[in-house]
Z-matrix of the N, CA and C atoms (Angstrom, degrees):
N
C 1 1.412
C 2 1.522 1 110.22
N 3 1.288 2 117.59 1 -40.30
C 4 1.415 3 120.80 2 175.16
C 5 1.486 4 111.99 3 -60.22
N 6 1.362 5 118.25 4 -38.38
C 7 1.429 6 120.26 5 -179.35
C 8 1.551 7 111.94 6 -65.87
N 9 1.368 8 112.05 7 -40.83
C 10 1.510 9 116.10 8 178.65
C 11 1.582 10 108.37 9 -63.14
N 12 1.352 11 114.96 10 -48.90
C 13 1.513 12 117.08 11 179.51
C 14 1.466 13 114.67 12 -56.75
N 15 1.384 14 117.18 13 -36.61
C 16 1.463 15 123.27 14 179.62
C 17 1.531 16 107.87 15 -64.95
N 18 1.405 17 113.98 16 -46.07
C 19 1.454 18 118.83 17 179.63
C 20 1.529 19 109.96 18 -59.51
N 21 1.293 20 118.93 19 -41.10
C 22 1.441 21 124.91 20 -177.60
C 23 1.545 22 109.10 21 -64.87
N 24 1.298 23 114.69 22 -41.92
C 25 1.521 24 118.42 23 178.61
C 26 1.536 25 112.69 24 -65.68
N 27 1.305 26 111.42 25 -38.61
C 28 1.502 27 116.27 26 178.02
C 29 1.512 28 109.40 27 -65.17
N 30 1.330 29 114.35 28 -43.50
C 31 1.503 30 118.13 29 -179.72
C 32 1.536 31 108.86 30 -62.47
N 33 1.293 32 118.81 31 -44.86
C 34 1.482 33 119.72 32 177.45
C 35 1.499 34 113.23 33 -59.54
N 36 1.292 35 113.90 34 -43.56
C 37 1.534 36 121.75 35 179.48
C 38 1.538 37 107.68 36 -58.62
N 39 1.322 38 114.07 37 -49.17
C 40 1.490 39 117.08 38 -178.41
C 41 1.469 40 111.58 39 -62.74
N 42 1.365 41 117.62 40 -39.53
C 43 1.419 42 122.34 41 178.58
C 44 1.497 43 111.66 42 -65.48
N 45 1.375 44 114.33 43 -38.42
C 46 1.495 45 119.33 44 179.88
C 47 1.507 46 107.49 45 -64.49
N 48 1.351 47 116.29 46 -46.12
C 49 1.481 48 120.60 47 -179.36
C 50 1.530 49 112.22 48 -61.24
N 51 1.301 50 115.26 49 -39.47
C 52 1.467 51 119.04 50 179.13
C 53 1.495 52 112.01 51 -66.44
N 54 1.366 53 116.30 52 -40.43
C 55 1.455 54 122.19 53 177.98
C 56 1.508 55 111.47 54 -63.23
N 57 1.381 56 111.23 55 -44.77
C 58 1.540 57 116.85 56 179.69
C 59 1.567 58 109.86 57 -64.20
N 60 1.298 59 112.32 58 -44.05
C 61 1.472 60 114.44 59 177.75
C 62 1.556 61 114.25 60 -58.90
N 63 1.352 62 109.01 61 -44.93
C 64 1.467 63 116.87 62 177.39
C 65 1.511 64 113.50 63 -60.28
N 66 1.284 65 119.47 64 -43.53
C 67 1.496 66 125.69 65 175.92
C 68 1.515 67 109.73 66 -58.67
N 69 1.389 68 112.09 67 -47.99
C 70 1.503 69 115.21 68 -178.64
C 71 1.483 70 111.86 69 -62.15
N 72 1.329 71 115.28 70 -40.99
C 73 1.504 72 118.06 71 177.95
C 74 1.484 73 111.18 72 -63.36
N 75 1.370 74 115.45 73 -41.73
C 76 1.428 75 117.86 74 177.98
C 77 1.505 76 114.43 75 -63.09
N 78 1.373 77 113.44 76 -38.38
C 79 1.499 78 116.96 77 176.47
C 80 1.493 79 112.15 78 -61.22
N 81 1.337 80 114.44 79 -40.46
C 82 1.510 81 120.38 80 179.28
C 83 1.546 82 109.95 81 -60.52
N 84 1.375 83 113.31 82 -45.42
C 85 1.456 84 119.46 83 -179.56
C 86 1.524 85 111.17 84 -62.48
N 87 1.353 86 113.56 85 -44.28
C 88 1.481 87 117.83 86 177.63
C 89 1.542 88 111.65 87 -61.81
N 90 1.338 89 115.45 88 -41.98
C 91 1.465 90 119.06 89 175.60
C 92 1.487 91 112.67 90 -59.39
N 93 1.297 92 115.69 91 -44.41
C 94 1.479 93 119.41 92 178.68
C 95 1.530 94 110.83 93 -63.20
N 96 1.328 95 117.86 94 -43.48
C 97 1.422 96 121.18 95 -178.61
C 98 1.566 97 109.01 96 -64.12
N 99 1.343 98 116.21 97 -39.73
C 100 1.454 99 118.50 98 179.88
C 101 1.575 100 109.37 99 -64.39
N 102 1.353 101 114.61 100 -43.32
C 103 1.458 102 118.70 101 178.90
C 104 1.551 103 112.44 102 -60.05
N 105 1.312 104 114.79 103 -41.73
C 106 1.468 105 121.02 104 179.70
C 107 1.537 106 108.20 105 -64.73
N 108 1.349 107 115.88 106 -42.61
C 109 1.529 108 120.70 107 177.83
C 110 1.513 109 109.71 108 -59.62
N 111 1.337 110 116.85 109 -46.13
C 112 1.490 111 120.68 110 -179.39
C 113 1.510 112 111.95 111 -61.24
N 114 1.374 113 114.36 112 -47.51
C 115 1.457 114 118.13 113 176.33
C 116 1.502 115 114.81 114 -57.30
N 117 1.358 116 113.81 115 -41.62
C 118 1.429 117 119.73 116 -179.95
C 119 1.620 118 110.10 117 -64.84
N 120 1.349 119 112.11 118 -41.49
C 121 1.510 120 115.03 119 175.66
C 122 1.512 121 110.93 120 -60.91
N 123 1.352 122 118.61 121 -43.38
C 124 1.463 123 123.37 122 -178.07
C 125 1.505 124 107.13 123 -61.51
N 126 1.376 125 119.14 124 -44.14
C 127 1.455 126 123.15 125 179.91
C 128 1.501 127 109.74 126 -63.23
N 129 1.325 128 117.00 127 -43.85
C 130 1.466 129 118.95 128 177.72
C 131 1.519 130 113.31 129 -59.21
N 132 1.345 131 113.40 130 -43.93
C 133 1.508 132 117.90 131 179.44
C 134 1.509 133 110.09 132 -63.41
N 135 1.321 134 119.82 133 -43.31
C 136 1.419 135 125.24 134 -178.91
C 137 1.519 136 110.48 135 -63.24
N 138 1.383 137 116.59 136 -40.58
C 139 1.446 138 122.34 137 177.92
C 140 1.509 139 109.55 138 -65.09
N 141 1.318 140 117.53 139 -43.07
C 142 1.467 141 120.36 140 -178.12
C 143 1.587 142 108.92 141 -66.00
N 144 1.298 143 113.99 142 -41.73
C 145 1.491 144 117.47 143 -179.09
C 146 1.597 145 109.99 144 -65.66
N 147 1.335 146 113.06 145 -34.41
C 148 1.453 147 116.98 146 178.05
C 149 1.519 148 110.49 147 -66.49
N 150 1.293 149 118.13 148 -43.82
C 151 1.425 150 124.37 149 177.81
C 152 1.528 151 111.13 150 -62.40
N 153 1.348 152 113.46 151 -42.90
C 154 1.490 153 119.10 152 179.17
C 155 1.526 154 110.54 153 -62.17
N 156 1.369 155 113.89 154 -45.19
C 157 1.454 156 120.74 155 -177.58
C 158 1.555 157 108.75 156 -63.35
N 159 1.352 158 117.13 157 -39.69
C 160 1.460 159 120.98 158 -179.03
C 161 1.518 160 110.74 159 -64.72
N 162 1.399 161 114.77 160 -43.45
C 163 1.418 162 118.41 161 177.45
C 164 1.539 163 112.74 162 -65.28
N 165 1.337 164 116.21 163 -36.28
C 166 1.428 165 118.87 164 177.04
C 167 1.478 166 113.10 165 -65.04
N 168 1.361 167 116.70 166 -41.08
C 169 1.441 168 121.25 167 177.59
C 170 1.467 169 111.14 168 -64.71
N 171 1.354 170 119.54 169 -41.37
C 172 1.428 171 121.21 170 177.73
C 173 1.506 172 112.03 171 -64.32
N 174 1.340 173 116.28 172 -40.17
C 175 1.511 174 121.08 173 176.97
C 176 1.550 175 108.96 174 -64.96
N 177 1.325 176 119.13 175 -40.46
C 178 1.455 177 121.41 176 179.56
C 179 1.501 178 109.08 177 -65.87
N 180 1.340 179 118.24 178 -40.69
C 181 1.482 180 122.07 179 177.60
C 182 1.500 181 111.69 180 -58.95
N 183 1.342 182 116.92 181 -47.37
C 184 1.460 183 121.21 182 178.08
C 185 1.468 184 111.79 183 -64.68
N 186 1.298 185 119.35 184 -36.37
C 187 1.445 186 122.90 185 176.70
C 188 1.492 187 111.95 186 -65.10
N 189 1.377 188 115.50 187 -41.50
C 190 1.475 189 119.03 188 176.51
C 191 1.521 190 112.25 189 -63.08
N 192 1.375 191 115.73 190 -40.12
C 193 1.415 192 117.36 191 178.69
C 194 1.525 193 113.06 192 -63.73
N 195 1.328 194 114.68 193 -37.36
C 196 1.438 195 118.49 194 176.47
C 197 1.545 196 113.01 195 -65.51
N 198 1.295 197 115.28 196 -37.74
C 199 1.517 198 117.83 197 177.46
C 200 1.500 199 112.11 198 -69.10
N 201 1.382 200 115.89 199 -35.19
C 202 1.464 201 119.04 200 178.22
C 203 1.553 202 109.18 201 -66.92
N 204 1.291 203 115.89 202 -45.51
C 205 1.436 204 120.81 203 179.80
C 206 1.555 205 112.09 204 -60.35
N 207 1.366 206 114.84 205 -39.91
C 208 1.451 207 122.00 206 176.85
C 209 1.532 208 111.47 207 -64.96
N 210 1.323 209 117.03 208 -40.73
C 211 1.410 210 120.60 209 179.74
C 212 1.556 211 110.54 210 -69.61
N 213 1.298 212 116.51 211 -38.95
C 214 1.463 213 117.45 212 179.45
C 215 1.508 214 108.35 213 -69.53
N 216 1.262 215 120.96 214 -35.07
C 217 1.459 216 122.69 215 176.25
C 218 1.483 217 111.00 216 -62.88
N 219 1.338 218 117.45 217 -41.34
C 220 1.446 219 121.23 218 177.09
C 221 1.507 220 113.39 219 -66.50
N 222 1.362 221 115.02 220 -36.21
C 223 1.480 222 119.98 221 178.95
C 224 1.555 223 109.45 222 -65.82
N 225 1.377 224 113.73 223 -44.49
C 226 1.493 225 116.02 224 177.37
C 227 1.453 226 113.09 225 -59.77
N 228 1.335 227 116.71 226 -42.55
C 229 1.482 228 123.11 227 178.84
C 230 1.474 229 109.55 228 -62.24
N 231 1.368 230 115.84 229 -47.78
C 232 1.456 231 118.22 230 -175.67
C 233 1.562 232 110.21 231 -63.35
N 234 1.360 233 117.52 232 -40.91
C 235 1.446 234 119.86 233 178.90
C 236 1.519 235 109.84 234 -61.73
N 237 1.304 236 116.54 235 -43.78
C 238 1.465 237 122.28 236 -177.81
C 239 1.557 238 109.22 237 -60.19
N 240 1.349 239 115.17 238 -47.82
C 241 1.425 240 121.00 239 179.91
C 242 1.562 241 111.63 240 -60.78
N 243 1.335 242 117.58 241 -42.96
C 244 1.428 243 120.36 242 -179.90
C 245 1.580 244 111.73 243 -61.25
N 246 1.354 245 113.81 244 -44.80
C 247 1.449 246 119.27 245 176.35
C 248 1.495 247 113.99 246 -64.62
N 249 1.322 248 118.40 247 -18.56
C 250 1.410 249 123.51 248 -179.49
C 251 1.517 250 113.41 249 -92.54
N 252 1.290 251 119.09 250 13.68
C 253 1.458 252 122.25 251 178.50
C 254 1.508 253 109.81 252 -119.46
N 255 1.358 254 114.99 253 157.18
C 256 1.496 255 121.63 254 168.28
C 257 1.487 256 109.54 255 -140.95
N 258 1.309 257 113.64 256 162.19
C 259 1.497 258 119.36 257 -175.85
C 260 1.551 259 108.16 258 -76.68
N 261 1.254 260 116.00 259 126.17
C 262 1.509 261 120.92 260 179.27
C 263 1.523 262 112.30 261 -104.32
N 264 1.346 263 116.71 262 -23.36
C 265 1.453 264 120.30 263 -176.77
C 266 1.566 265 109.54 264 -156.24
N 267 1.276 266 118.58 265 140.02
C 268 1.502 267 120.85 266 -179.46
C 269 1.464 268 107.69 267 -147.63
N 270 1.309 269 117.88 268 76.82
C 271 1.477 270 120.61 269 -178.85
C 272 1.572 271 107.46 270 -131.38
N 273 1.335 272 114.08 271 149.79
C 274 1.477 273 120.96 272 177.97
C 275 1.509 274 111.23 273 62.36
N 276 1.346 275 118.12 274 26.13
C 277 1.447 276 120.39 275 176.46
C 278 1.530 277 114.71 276 83.38
N 279 1.370 278 117.88 277 4.94
C 280 1.414 279 119.09 278 -179.43
C 281 1.555 280 107.59 279 -114.28
N 282 1.313 281 113.98 280 151.11
C 283 1.479 282 122.27 281 176.25
C 284 1.532 283 108.94 282 -110.43
N 285 1.289 284 118.35 283 137.64
C 286 1.453 285 124.57 284 176.13
C 287 1.524 286 107.61 285 -120.42
N 288 1.319 287 117.73 286 129.13
C 289 1.464 288 121.19 287 -176.60
C 290 1.520 289 109.52 288 -111.57
N 291 1.334 290 115.81 289 153.41
C 292 1.456 291 122.85 290 168.49
C 293 1.559 292 108.10 291 -132.91
N 294 1.362 293 113.71 292 160.77
C 295 1.426 294 118.06 293 179.32
C 296 1.526 295 109.29 294 -70.39
N 297 1.384 296 114.40 295 145.88
C 298 1.449 297 119.22 296 -174.41
C 299 1.554 298 107.13 297 -133.61
N 300 1.315 299 114.31 298 147.74
C 301 1.448 300 121.62 299 174.15
C 302 1.550 301 108.10 300 -116.51
N 303 1.311 302 116.82 301 44.87
C 304 1.489 303 120.84 302 -179.27
C 305 1.497 304 108.78 303 -73.36
N 306 1.325 305 115.69 304 170.31
C 307 1.476 306 122.65 305 -173.82
C 308 1.513 307 108.49 306 -66.43
N 309 1.298 308 116.52 307 160.72
C 310 1.437 309 122.94 308 173.42
C 311 1.519 310 108.23 309 -72.15
N 312 1.341 311 116.44 310 133.87
C 313 1.490 312 121.11 311 -177.51
C 314 1.531 313 108.54 312 -136.44
N 315 1.324 314 114.63 313 146.10
C 316 1.453 315 120.60 314 177.03
C 317 1.496 316 112.25 315 -65.21
N 318 1.333 317 117.09 316 -42.38
C 319 1.433 318 122.20 317 177.25
C 320 1.561 319 108.24 318 -141.43
N 321 1.292 320 113.23 319 157.30
C 322 1.511 321 118.17 320 -177.90
C 323 1.558 322 110.23 321 -137.52
N 324 1.308 323 113.15 322 143.96
C 325 1.459 324 120.77 323 179.70
C 326 1.554 325 109.27 324 -136.88
N 327 1.300 326 116.76 325 132.79
C 328 1.449 327 122.89 326 -179.81
C 329 1.512 328 111.83 327 -109.31
N 330 1.291 329 117.65 328 128.50
C 331 1.446 330 123.56 329 179.17
C 332 1.520 331 111.33 330 -116.95
N 333 1.294 332 115.91 331 121.82
C 334 1.497 333 119.90 332 176.85
C 335 1.554 334 106.25 333 -97.73
N 336 1.332 335 114.56 334 111.10
C 337 1.478 336 119.45 335 -176.27
C 338 1.530 337 113.37 336 -99.85
N 339 1.283 338 117.12 337 -155.91
C 340 1.465 339 123.84 338 -174.20
C 341 1.577 340 111.51 339 -97.07
N 342 1.325 341 112.45 340 165.09
C 343 1.457 342 120.33 341 176.52
C 344 1.496 343 115.41 342 54.49
N 345 1.319 344 113.90 343 53.60
C 346 1.475 345 119.44 344 175.46
C 347 1.500 346 106.20 345 -93.27
N 348 1.321 347 114.40 346 108.25
C 349 1.465 348 118.51 347 -171.69
C 350 1.578 349 112.14 348 -127.46
N 351 1.303 350 115.48 349 14.48
C 352 1.481 351 118.45 350 -178.75
C 353 1.513 352 110.31 351 -161.03
N 354 1.324 353 115.25 352 162.64
C 355 1.433 354 120.73 353 173.62
C 356 1.552 355 111.00 354 -76.48
N 357 1.344 356 115.03 355 121.51
C 358 1.437 357 121.65 356 -177.02
C 359 1.508 358 110.02 357 -100.51
N 360 1.338 359 114.84 358 108.97
C 361 1.463 360 119.93 359 -178.69
C 362 1.551 361 111.48 360 -102.19
N 363 1.340 362 114.53 361 -25.81
C 364 1.490 363 119.35 362 179.38
C 365 1.572 364 109.65 363 -124.12
N 366 1.286 365 114.34 364 131.57
C 367 1.472 366 122.00 365 177.57
C 368 1.472 367 111.07 366 -102.18
N 369 1.309 368 119.77 367 140.69
C 370 1.466 369 121.81 368 167.39
C 371 1.484 370 108.20 369 -71.23
N 372 1.348 371 119.03 370 161.70
C 373 1.460 372 123.34 371 -177.31
C 374 1.542 373 107.77 372 -127.78
N 375 1.342 374 111.28 373 133.72
C 376 1.512 375 120.02 374 175.28
C 377 1.471 376 109.59 375 -129.49
N 378 1.310 377 117.17 376 135.84
C 379 1.473 378 125.50 377 178.87
C 380 1.515 379 109.37 378 -104.53
N 381 1.352 380 118.06 379 132.34
C 382 1.425 381 121.76 380 172.97
C 383 1.510 382 109.24 381 -129.63
N 384 1.315 383 113.80 382 137.45
C 385 1.517 384 122.91 383 -179.52
C 386 1.535 385 108.46 384 -92.53
N 387 1.294 386 120.03 385 118.59
C 388 1.511 387 123.04 386 174.01
C 389 1.490 388 114.04 387 -86.48
N 390 1.279 389 117.07 388 -163.12
C 391 1.471 390 123.59 389 179.95
C 392 1.517 391 114.10 390 -69.81
N 393 1.315 392 114.27 391 -30.87
C 394 1.494 393 118.39 392 -176.66
C 395 1.482 394 110.23 393 -126.64
N 396 1.339 395 115.98 394 -168.69
C 397 1.487 396 118.63 395 178.11
C 398 1.542 397 110.49 396 -146.21
N 399 1.269 398 113.83 397 171.86
C 400 1.461 399 117.88 398 178.24
C 401 1.489 400 115.64 399 117.22
N 402 1.294 401 118.46 400 -26.91
C 403 1.503 402 123.83 401 -179.48
C 404 1.513 403 110.26 402 -133.14
N 405 1.341 404 113.72 403 155.49
C 406 1.498 405 119.71 404 178.43
C 407 1.480 406 110.95 405 -121.82
N 408 1.327 407 113.61 406 129.77
C 409 1.468 408 120.30 407 174.51
C 410 1.527 409 105.90 408 -107.88
N 411 1.335 410 115.32 409 124.05
C 412 1.470 411 121.05 410 178.55
C 413 1.491 412 109.26 411 -99.18
N 414 1.349 413 117.03 412 126.66
C 415 1.477 414 122.76 413 176.24
C 416 1.482 415 106.97 414 -117.36
N 417 1.337 416 117.95 415 108.29
C 418 1.489 417 120.25 416 -177.71
C 419 1.554 418 107.39 417 -100.96
N 420 1.295 419 113.83 418 126.56
C 421 1.508 420 120.29 419 -176.29
C 422 1.520 421 107.99 420 -117.57
N 423 1.335 422 118.63 421 121.47
C 424 1.465 423 123.48 422 173.62
C 425 1.523 424 103.85 423 -107.81
N 426 1.354 425 118.16 424 137.57
C 427 1.418 426 121.74 425 -169.43
C 428 1.513 427 111.81 426 80.02
N 429 1.333 428 116.37 427 -153.48
C 430 1.513 429 119.93 428 -175.57
C 431 1.539 430 109.49 429 -123.63
N 432 1.293 431 113.82 430 139.96
C 433 1.461 432 123.66 431 166.87
C 434 1.493 433 108.16 432 -131.67
N 435 1.336 434 117.24 433 162.84
C 436 1.509 435 119.68 434 -168.07
C 437 1.488 436 109.98 435 -132.36
N 438 1.334 437 113.79 436 154.94
C 439 1.494 438 122.62 437 178.06
C 440 1.507 439 110.53 438 50.12
N 441 1.322 440 116.20 439 50.87
C 442 1.460 441 122.85 440 177.63
C 443 1.570 442 107.59 441 -72.33
N 444 1.329 443 116.24 442 126.48
C 445 1.500 444 118.67 443 179.35
C 446 1.496 445 112.59 444 -133.93
N 447 1.320 446 115.56 445 142.73
C 448 1.508 447 122.12 446 166.21
C 449 1.522 448 105.40 447 -101.89
N 450 1.386 449 115.56 448 120.04
C 451 1.451 450 117.79 449 -169.91
C 452 1.569 451 107.70 450 -123.19
N 453 1.293 452 115.89 451 139.99
C 454 1.443 453 123.05 452 173.80
C 455 1.530 454 109.37 453 -80.95
N 456 1.404 455 115.02 454 137.97
C 457 1.439 456 119.81 455 -178.57
C 458 1.525 457 111.09 456 -119.25
N 459 1.325 458 114.86 457 158.14
C 460 1.470 459 121.43 458 172.34
C 461 1.550 460 108.20 459 -143.07
N 462 1.255 461 117.96 460 161.60
C 463 1.453 462 125.52 461 -172.48
C 464 1.531 463 107.17 462 -102.90
N 465 1.344 464 117.46 463 132.07
C 466 1.478 465 122.18 464 174.75
C 467 1.499 466 108.52 465 -106.60
N 468 1.381 467 115.21 466 116.22
C 469 1.477 468 118.27 467 -178.91
C 470 1.518 469 113.07 468 -68.47
N 471 1.334 470 117.27 469 -24.05
C 472 1.475 471 118.83 470 -176.33
C 473 1.571 472 109.58 471 -80.00
N 474 1.291 473 118.06 472 -37.69
C 475 1.466 474 120.10 473 -178.52
C 476 1.521 475 110.85 474 -93.78
N 477 1.382 476 117.53 475 -13.31
C 478 1.444 477 122.39 476 -176.94
C 479 1.501 478 109.75 477 57.40
N 480 1.335 479 117.75 478 44.30
C 481 1.436 480 122.49 479 177.55
C 482 1.540 481 111.07 480 -152.52
N 483 1.317 482 115.50 481 165.79
C 484 1.415 483 120.94 482 176.40
C 485 1.521 484 112.24 483 -79.35
N 486 1.313 485 116.56 484 151.70
C 487 1.496 486 118.96 485 169.46
C 488 1.477 487 107.32 486 -136.89
N 489 1.411 488 115.50 487 153.28
C 490 1.486 489 120.95 488 -175.61
C 491 1.538 490 109.60 489 -81.93
N 492 1.304 491 114.70 490 130.95
C 493 1.458 492 122.86 491 -178.91
C 494 1.536 493 109.70 492 -89.01
N 495 1.374 494 114.85 493 -54.85
C 496 1.442 495 120.12 494 179.27
C 497 1.479 496 111.50 495 -160.10
N 498 1.321 497 116.92 496 162.10
C 499 1.459 498 119.99 497 175.25
C 500 1.555 499 107.43 498 -91.61
N 501 1.291 500 115.56 499 120.37
C 502 1.456 501 120.91 500 -175.30
C 503 1.521 502 110.10 501 -78.54
N 504 1.391 503 115.06 502 -46.29
C 505 1.461 504 122.76 503 179.15
C 506 1.465 505 110.59 504 -149.56
N 507 1.320 506 116.75 505 150.47
C 508 1.453 507 120.84 506 -174.75
C 509 1.582 508 109.77 507 -143.25
N 510 1.351 509 115.40 508 138.88
C 511 1.442 510 122.16 509 174.29
C 512 1.487 511 109.85 510 -127.50
N 513 1.322 512 116.95 511 126.82
C 514 1.439 513 120.78 512 -173.89
C 515 1.572 514 110.25 513 -64.52
N 516 1.288 515 114.93 514 -44.46
C 517 1.505 516 121.05 515 176.04
C 518 1.491 517 110.37 516 -142.81
N 519 1.315 518 114.32 517 138.82
C 520 1.491 519 120.33 518 177.47
C 521 1.531 520 105.55 519 -122.61
N 522 1.365 521 115.53 520 122.26
C 523 1.462 522 119.75 521 -175.57
C 524 1.495 523 111.86 522 -137.11
N 525 1.332 524 116.87 523 122.73
C 526 1.457 525 119.20 524 -179.28
C 527 1.552 526 114.04 525 48.59
N 528 1.281 527 114.44 526 52.89
C 529 1.465 528 121.86 527 -167.84
C 530 1.590 529 112.21 528 -136.57
N 531 1.267 530 117.66 529 140.09
C 532 1.446 531 125.02 530 170.48
C 533 1.486 532 107.74 531 -97.71
N 534 1.415 533 115.65 532 114.41
C 535 1.430 534 118.70 533 -179.51
C 536 1.555 535 106.92 534 -101.54
N 537 1.332 536 115.81 535 123.26
C 538 1.502 537 120.02 536 -179.39
C 539 1.504 538 109.26 537 -106.00
N 540 1.340 539 115.93 538 111.79
C 541 1.438 540 121.97 539 -179.82
C 542 1.536 541 110.34 540 -102.21
N 543 1.393 542 113.89 541 118.21
C 544 1.413 543 115.53 542 178.10
C 545 1.565 544 110.04 543 -95.02
N 546 1.318 545 114.35 544 124.31
C 547 1.473 546 120.86 545 -176.78
C 548 1.511 547 108.35 546 -164.19
N 549 1.311 548 117.31 547 -154.79
C 550 1.409 549 122.16 548 174.57
C 551 1.503 550 108.58 549 -136.11
N 552 1.386 551 114.82 550 126.78
C 553 1.457 552 119.75 551 -179.11
C 554 1.490 553 113.48 552 -95.28
N 555 1.308 554 120.08 553 101.35
C 556 1.430 555 121.11 554 -175.29
C 557 1.512 556 112.98 555 -71.03
N 558 1.298 557 115.95 556 159.77
C 559 1.509 558 119.29 557 176.80
C 560 1.467 559 112.36 558 -86.70
N 561 1.321 560 118.57 559 -8.26
C 562 1.443 561 122.22 560 177.93
C 563 1.532 562 110.47 561 -119.14
N 564 1.292 563 117.28 562 -128.44
C 565 1.452 564 123.70 563 -172.51
C 566 1.545 565 110.53 564 -64.03
N 567 1.362 566 118.68 565 127.78
C 568 1.417 567 118.89 566 178.07
C 569 1.506 568 113.22 567 -79.67
N 570 1.367 569 113.74 568 156.72
C 571 1.466 570 120.95 569 172.95
C 572 1.461 571 114.73 570 -113.70
N 573 1.364 572 116.59 571 0.38
C 574 1.503 573 120.55 572 179.16
C 575 1.551 574 108.20 573 -146.11
N 576 1.276 575 112.40 574 161.78
C 577 1.477 576 121.91 575 172.75
C 578 1.468 577 110.11 576 -149.19
N 579 1.329 578 116.60 577 158.86
C 580 1.434 579 121.87 578 169.19
C 581 1.542 580 110.29 579 -113.37
N 582 1.321 581 115.19 580 145.69
C 583 1.465 582 116.58 581 -179.99
C 584 1.556 583 104.47 582 -145.38
N 585 1.366 584 113.26 583 158.31
C 586 1.470 585 119.88 584 -178.04
C 587 1.532 586 107.99 585 -161.86
N 588 1.337 587 115.44 586 172.28
C 589 1.495 588 122.18 587 179.41
C 590 1.478 589 107.87 588 -123.57
N 591 1.337 590 115.33 589 155.95
C 592 1.499 591 121.20 590 169.17
C 593 1.482 592 108.73 591 -93.82
N 594 1.315 593 115.95 592 -174.96
C 595 1.476 594 123.49 593 -175.44
C 596 1.544 595 108.94 594 -63.08
N 597 1.255 596 121.05 595 -27.92
C 598 1.472 597 123.57 596 -177.74
C 599 1.527 598 112.07 597 -90.52
N 600 1.292 599 118.67 598 -3.17
C 601 1.467 600 124.04 599 175.07
C 602 1.565 601 111.23 600 91.67
N 603 1.366 602 118.04 601 5.42
C 604 1.472 603 119.53 602 174.09
C 605 1.559 604 109.20 603 -67.36
N 606 1.296 605 118.09 604 138.39
C 607 1.443 606 125.15 605 -172.53
C 608 1.551 607 108.54 606 -99.53
N 609 1.311 608 116.84 607 141.81
C 610 1.506 609 124.67 608 173.91
C 611 1.536 610 107.05 609 -131.38
N 612 1.329 611 115.11 610 152.03
C 613 1.439 612 121.38 611 176.47
C 614 1.478 613 110.93 612 -149.80
N 615 1.335 614 116.59 613 153.82
C 616 1.475 615 126.55 614 173.59
C 617 1.491 616 110.72 615 -137.97
N 618 1.347 617 115.30 616 128.00
C 619 1.441 618 121.49 617 178.43
C 620 1.536 619 108.47 618 -80.50
N 621 1.333 620 117.09 619 138.39
C 622 1.414 621 119.03 620 -172.29
C 623 1.564 622 109.11 621 -96.44
N 624 1.329 623 113.97 622 92.80
C 625 1.487 624 120.02 623 173.51
C 626 1.492 625 103.95 624 -154.82
N 627 1.391 626 115.43 625 157.50
C 628 1.456 627 118.76 626 -177.15
C 629 1.459 628 114.59 627 -64.60
N 630 1.319 629 120.99 628 -24.67
C 631 1.426 630 119.55 629 178.21
C 632 1.508 631 110.74 630 -104.92
N 633 1.357 632 117.71 631 16.89
C 634 1.438 633 121.49 632 176.27
C 635 1.513 634 112.97 633 -80.85
N 636 1.334 635 117.83 634 170.23
C 637 1.425 636 121.60 635 179.83
C 638 1.496 637 112.74 636 -80.59
N 639 1.302 638 117.04 637 139.02
C 640 1.461 639 119.55 638 171.09
C 641 1.533 640 114.94 639 109.63
N 642 1.304 641 119.68 640 11.61
C 643 1.465 642 118.76 641 -177.71
C 644 1.533 643 111.52 642 -114.06
N 645 1.344 644 114.80 643 -168.41
C 646 1.408 645 122.87 644 -174.76
C 647 1.523 646 115.14 645 52.51
N 648 1.310 647 115.50 646 49.88
C 649 1.469 648 123.76 647 178.66
C 650 1.519 649 114.62 648 73.91
N 651 1.304 650 118.77 649 20.58
C 652 1.477 651 121.58 650 176.95
C 653 1.557 652 112.46 651 -63.59
N 654 1.275 653 115.80 652 140.68
C 655 1.488 654 118.99 653 179.24
C 656 1.576 655 106.61 654 -110.17
N 657 1.308 656 116.40 655 128.35
C 658 1.432 657 123.41 656 175.77
C 659 1.494 658 111.79 657 -111.03
N 660 1.325 659 117.73 658 121.00
C 661 1.470 660 121.73 659 178.63
C 662 1.495 661 109.83 660 -86.57
N 663 1.280 662 116.46 661 108.70
C 664 1.486 663 119.29 662 179.51
C 665 1.530 664 109.34 663 -114.85
N 666 1.315 665 114.69 664 70.59
C 667 1.482 666 118.11 665 -177.88
C 668 1.536 667 105.78 666 -154.44
């Protein structure tokens, strides 16, 4: 009887150990499954965040493009508006502009002269032919300037300076006038210049080239 009881106890013990081992193994499997599930969830979240970030970057890129196009549009409009104005008054250190329907010009230059005593709404127009053709330089003068000249230039290698070859055109006085000079404005060394004097005899000059001083709507006070 004792032997049978002992065998039964041993059998129960073995069964208990097997059950315990099985539970432990099942717990490990469950733990591994939970860990895999958590990792998968983290990967899913990371993937979603990546997709969201990509969409946000694309949206930001499109937004930037829209802002750039808007800025370029404003710049074109601003440039058009500036070219559509001319000086109507320049007294006491202030400039007053009005809208203008002047001719299209490659470059423009504004000269404020002497004896400005009224509001100038209409400019006279004068055409001058330069050495070349193909482009128009517009010189708008409000008030009066004197001894206005278009001069041919040449380069002297010995003195490393320009010298005057001949006077192409000359106007004794220019007053409230838009002077249109047809020529060609090179990007390098100029072959022409304009020069003039104010009421006190002080001389001014501008070299006619695209990288020369005095263009793109520059205003020169000659008074």
